C-alpha positions in Angstrom: 24.2 10.9 9.0 22.0 10.7 12.1 18.4 9.7 11.7 17.2 13.3 12.4 19.3 14.6 9.6 17.9 12.0 7.4 14.4 12.8 8.1 15.1 16.4 7.7 16.9 15.6 4.2 13.7 13.6 3.2 11.4 16.3 4.1 13.5 19.1 2.2 13.9 16.8 -1.0 10.1 16.0 -1.4 8.5 19.3 -0.1 7.2 19.9 -3.7 5.1 16.6 -3.8 1.4 17.4 -2.9 -1.6 15.3 -2.5 -4.2 15.4 -5.2 -7.7 13.6 -6.1 -6.0 10.5 -7.1 -2.5 10.6 -5.3 -1.2 10.8 -1.9 2.5 10.8 -1.1 3.4 8.7 1.7 6.6 8.5 3.6 7.0 4.8 5.0 9.5 3.7 7.7 11.0 0.0 7.4 12.8 -1.4 10.1 14.8 -4.4 9.4 14.7 -7.2 12.1 16.0 -10.7 12.7 13.7 -13.5 13.9 14.5 -16.8 15.2 12.6 -19.4 13.1 13.6 -22.8 14.6 17.4 -23.0 14.3 17.4 -20.3 11.6 17.7 -16.6 11.5 15.0 -15.1 9.3 15.9 -11.6 7.9 12.8 -9.4 7.3 11.3 -5.9 8.0 8.7 -4.4 10.2 6.3 -1.5 8.9 7.2 1.5 11.2 5.8 4.9 10.9 3.5 6.0 8.0 3.7 9.6 7.7 0.8 11.2 5.7 2.5 14.5 5.0 6.0 16.1 5.3 5.4 17.6 8.5 5.0 14.1 10.0 8.5 13.2 9.1 9.9 13.3 12.8 12.9 12.3 14.6 11.3 9.2 16.0 12.5 7.1 13.2 15.1 4.6 14.5 18.7 4.8 13.4 18.5 1.3 11.6 15.3 2.2 9.7 15.0 2.8 5.9 12.8 5.7 4.8 10.7 5.3 1.5 8.6 7.8 -0.3 6.0 6.3 -2.4 2.6 7.4 -3.8 -0.5 5.8 -2.9 -2.8 6.1 -6.1 -6.5 5.4 -6.7 -7.8 4.1 -9.9 -11.4 4.1 -11.1 -11.5 0.6 -12.1 -10.6 -0.5 -8.4 -13.5 1.3 -6.7 -15.3 -2.0 -5.7 -12.1 -3.1 -4.0 -11.7 0.2 -2.2 -15.5 0.1 -0.9 -14.6 -3.5 0.3 -11.7 -2.5 2.0 -13.6 0.4 3.7 -16.5 -1.7 4.6 -14.4 -4.1 6.5 -14.2 -4.2 10.3 -10.4 -3.2 10.3 -9.6 -1.3 6.9 -5.9 -1.9 5.9 -3.1 -0.2 3.6 -0.6 -2.8 2.3 2.9 -2.3 1.7 4.7 -4.7 -0.9 8.4 -5.2 -1.0 10.9 -7.5 -2.5 12.0 -10.2 -0.3 15.2 -9.3 1.4 18.4 -11.0 2.7 20.7 -9.9 5.3 23.0 -7.6 3.1 20.2 -5.8 1.4 17.8 -2.8 2.5 14.3 -3.4 1.7 13.1 -2.4 -1.7 9.6 -1.0 -1.7 7.6 -1.9 -4.9 3.9 -0.6 -4.3 1.5 0.6 -1.6 -2.4 0.0 -2.2 -5.5 -0.1 -0.6 -6.9 -2.8 -3.0 -6.8 -6.3 -1.5 -7.4 -7.6 -5.2 -4.1 -5.9 -6.3 -2.3 -7.6 -3.1 -3.6 -10.9 -4.1 -1.3 -10.7 -7.3 1.7 -9.8 -5.2 1.1 -12.8 -2.7 1.1 -14.9 -5.7 4.6 -13.9 -6.5 7.7 -13.9 -4.5 7.1 -10.6 -2.4 6.8 -9.6 1.2 3.4 -7.9 1.9 2.9 -5.9 5.2 -0.2 -4.3 6.2 -1.3 -1.7 8.9 -4.4 0.1 9.9 -5.7 2.6 7.4 -5.4 6.1 8.7 -8.7 7.8 8.9 -7.6 10.8 6.5 -6.9 8.3 4.0 -10.3 6.6 4.5 -12.0 9.9 4.1 -10.0 10.6 0.8 -11.0 7.2 -0.4 -14.7 7.9 0.3 -14.3 11.3 -1.4 -12.8 9.5 -4.6 -15.7 7.1 -4.5 -18.1 10.0 -4.3 -16.8 11.9 -7.2 -16.6 8.9 -9.5 -19.6 6.8 -8.2 -19.8 3.4 -7.0 -18.3 0.7 -9.6 -21.1 -2.0 -10.2 -19.8 -5.0 -11.7 -22.4 -6.3 -14.0 -22.3 -9.5 -15.9 -22.3 -9.3 -19.7 -25.3 -10.1 -21.6 -24.9 -13.6 -23.1 -25.4 -13.7 -26.9 -28.7 -15.0 -28.3 -28.6 -19.0 -28.3 -25.6 -19.1 -25.9 -25.7 -22.0 -23.4 -28.3 -24.0 -25.3 -27.7 -27.2 -27.4 -26.8 -26.9 -31.0 -29.8 -28.1 -32.4 -31.4 -30.5 -34.8 
């Protein structure tokens, strides 16, 4: 199947999925690459096109690329992380995959805009790629934060007598 037909097939299969206040379906292109690391060949992937809607799935996908649809979902308890990402000099979107070998296609695990959530994956045996956060997604995140308010993380009040020596 040609990459043009594959892109059309993806478009036809997922035409009913729509964006909401908390979910944005994304189409992600991952291209397998081989890199020389010293004397060894490393098999990895490169993050290609990030299509924000079905109309953006175009014939520019390479014939060796793997196409994935995954939902970017926003959660109320991660609003502080979203604000931190949006406030950074270069906001990012993160794509998490299982490590691949030469025989496997990349397996997409998650996509997020929370750097704290990515930290959990980096501690495991996952491959994490990032790319610039598209402006439409930044505006969508701002609207989400605006609807639900900024999340202020306040320390809990200590119980009376906590931190004092037990007394005589």
